C-alpha positions in Angstrom: 48.0 184.5 93.5 51.3 182.3 94.9 51.5 178.7 95.5 52.3 178.0 99.0 52.6 174.0 98.2 53.7 172.8 95.1 53.4 168.8 94.1 54.9 167.9 91.3 54.8 164.0 89.9 54.7 162.6 93.6 54.8 158.7 93.7 54.7 156.6 96.2 55.3 152.7 96.3 54.8 150.5 98.7 56.4 147.5 97.8 54.8 146.5 94.5 52.3 148.4 95.2 51.9 152.0 93.5 49.4 154.2 96.3 50.0 157.6 94.7 51.5 158.0 91.0 52.7 160.9 89.4 50.2 163.7 91.3 50.9 167.2 90.4 49.0 170.3 91.5 49.4 173.8 93.4 47.8 175.2 97.0 47.8 178.5 96.5 47.9 180.7 99.2 45.0 181.9 101.0 42.7 178.9 99.3 40.7 176.4 100.8 41.8 172.9 98.4 40.0 170.3 98.6 41.5 166.3 97.6 38.7 164.1 97.0 38.3 160.6 95.5 36.8 157.5 96.3 37.9 155.0 98.9 41.8 154.0 98.1 42.2 156.8 95.4 45.6 157.5 97.4 44.1 160.9 99.2 45.7 160.0 102.8 48.7 158.7 101.4 49.2 162.3 99.8 48.8 163.7 102.9 51.3 161.7 104.9 53.7 162.8 102.0 52.8 166.2 102.6 53.4 165.8 105.9 56.4 163.8 106.3 54.7 160.6 107.6 55.9 159.3 104.8 58.5 159.3 102.5 58.1 160.2 98.6 59.4 157.2 96.2 59.7 159.8 93.3 59.2 162.9 92.5 59.0 167.0 94.8 57.2 168.4 97.7 57.7 171.7 98.4 56.4 174.3 100.6 57.2 178.4 100.1 60.0 177.3 97.5 61.6 174.9 100.2 61.7 171.0 99.5 59.8 168.6 102.5 61.0 165.1 101.2 64.0 165.1 103.3 62.3 166.6 106.2 60.9 165.3 109.7 57.2 165.6 110.7 58.6 168.0 113.7 60.3 170.3 111.1 57.7 170.5 108.4 55.6 171.5 111.5 58.1 174.4 112.5 57.9 175.5 108.7 53.9 175.8 109.1 52.1 172.8 108.0 49.6 171.3 110.9 47.7 168.1 110.3 44.7 166.2 111.9 43.9 163.2 111.4 41.0 160.9 110.3 40.8 158.9 113.0 40.7 161.8 116.4 44.6 161.2 117.8 43.9 163.3 121.2 45.5 162.7 124.7 42.4 161.2 125.9 43.3 161.6 129.8 44.5 165.1 129.5 42.3 168.1 129.5 41.2 170.1 126.4 44.0 173.0 127.4 46.2 170.1 128.1 45.7 169.0 124.6 45.9 172.3 122.7 49.2 173.4 125.0 50.8 170.2 123.2 50.4 171.7 119.7 52.1 174.9 120.7 54.8 173.1 121.7 56.8 173.7 118.6 56.6 177.7 119.1 57.7 177.9 122.5 61.9 178.5 123.4 62.4 177.8 126.8 64.7 174.8 127.4 64.6 172.4 130.4 66.8 173.9 132.3 64.1 176.9 132.1 61.5 174.9 133.3 63.3 173.1 135.9 64.3 176.3 137.4 60.9 177.9 136.8 62.6 181.1 135.2 60.9 184.4 134.4 61.3 183.8 130.6 59.6 180.7 130.8 57.1 181.7 133.0 55.8 184.1 130.9 56.2 182.2 128.0 53.6 179.8 129.8 50.8 181.8 130.5 51.6 183.6 126.5 50.7 179.6 125.7 47.7 179.1 127.9 46.6 182.3 126.5 46.5 181.3 123.2 45.6 177.7 123.7 42.8 179.3 125.3 41.8 181.8 122.8 41.9 178.7 120.0 39.5 177.1 122.0 37.0 179.7 122.0 37.9 180.2 118.1 37.1 177.0 117.0 33.2 176.7 119.5 34.7 175.2 122.9 34.7 178.0 125.4 34.8 177.1 128.9 35.3 173.8 128.0 39.3 174.1 128.7 39.6 172.3 131.7 37.1 169.4 130.7 38.9 165.9 129.9 39.1 165.3 125.9 37.4 161.5 126.4 34.8 163.5 128.3 33.6 165.7 125.0 31.6 164.9 122.2 32.4 163.4 119.2 32.0 166.8 117.4 34.1 168.6 119.8 36.7 166.0 120.1 37.2 166.8 116.4 37.4 171.0 117.1 39.4 170.0 119.7 42.0 168.6 117.4 42.0 171.4 115.1 42.5 174.1 117.8 45.6 172.0 118.6 46.6 172.0 115.3 46.1 176.0 115.0 48.2 176.2 118.4 50.8 175.6 116.3 50.5 178.9 114.1 50.5 177.4 110.7 50.6 178.4 107.2 48.6 175.5 106.0 46.1 173.6 107.8 45.9 169.7 106.2 42.6 168.2 107.7 41.8 164.6 106.9 38.0 164.1 107.2 37.3 166.8 109.1 34.1 166.3 109.3 33.9 162.3 109.6 31.3 161.3 111.8 29.8 164.4 112.5 25.7 165.2 112.2 24.3 167.7 109.9 24.2 170.3 112.5 28.1 169.6 113.5 29.4 170.0 109.7 27.6 173.4 109.1 29.3 174.6 112.1 32.6 173.3 110.2 31.8 174.5 107.1 31.7 178.1 109.4 35.1 177.4 110.9 36.8 176.6 108.1 35.8 180.1 107.0 36.7 181.6 109.8 40.1 179.5 109.6 40.5 181.1 105.6 39.5 184.1 107.0 42.6 184.3 109.2 44.7 184.0 106.3 45.3 180.1 106.7 45.2 178.0 103.9 43.5 174.9 104.2 43.8 171.7 102.6 41.6 169.0 103.3 40.2 165.2 102.2 37.0 165.2 102.6 33.9 162.5 101.4 30.9 165.1 102.5 30.7 166.1 98.9 28.1 169.2 100.3 30.9 170.4 102.9 33.5 170.0 99.9 31.4 172.3 97.5 30.3 174.9 99.7 33.7 175.5 101.3 36.5 174.9 98.8 37.8 177.4 96.2 39.9 174.3 93.9 39.5 170.4 94.1 41.6 168.2 93.3 40.4 164.4 92.3 42.3 161.2 92.5 41.2 158.0 91.6 43.5 154.9 91.8 46.3 157.0 93.0 46.2 159.0 89.6 44.9 163.1 89.7 42.0 162.8 87.4 40.5 166.4 87.8 41.3 169.5 88.9 39.0 172.8 89.3 36.7 174.9 91.0 33.4 172.8 92.3 31.5 174.4 89.5 33.6 172.4 87.0 34.1 169.8 89.3 30.6 168.7 89.8 30.0 168.8 86.0 33.5 166.5 85.1 32.7 163.4 83.4 35.5 161.7 84.9 34.5 162.7 88.4 31.2 161.4 87.6 32.5 157.7 86.6 35.0 157.9 89.4 32.3 157.9 92.1 29.4 156.3 90.3 30.7 153.9 87.6 30.1 154.3 83.6 27.2 152.4 83.3 25.8 155.2 86.0 26.8 157.9 84.8 25.8 157.0 81.4 
């Protein structure tokens, strides 16, 4: 099994605060990997380093062997890394279809002139983009909702819409930041199934999640952070038994 994403000695310093320190792990192609840890462990900072929202202070991040640390976010998306966010970031006044089309933009080639002149190539590309966007809406469980405004969708549906938008960019690696946040039990069950279907499409998934039931059901491998450092890595069953992980979540006295 080959590593799609590689982190080596990754460190991020904000002023005098070390948010992430010497973190390293591989995300294997075709797997679902979870990144977990208590609040403030450095999980979202690590995601922001991978996706180019932050710059690495030290260390390297490589995707398919190509360094990411000097690339802008749009270039990283074009390479095949897409993400969702902890706080929903949709265009609330646009339709579900328009939101997903925004994610498709990085895969279109028609320039400004083609769009203005409405050339045959531009029209074909637009029809293909709409068809792909509708297919992604169906895939995530939002059939028939293409023309609904994003703001009118239920919370769980907005979460799924974000995933559809990310999938429209044709990612090889999908980075999900707390996708179950705010979902009820039924919606979380549906999300587990969706993550499984994404994996079945050959898309690798890296996710942050506080819902341990979801993590244990959905993930093949788990990395655990505490205070910005990696304290454990392994399959779900091993992570559940790891004393360092138990102490990180429950405290030493409770773990004892």
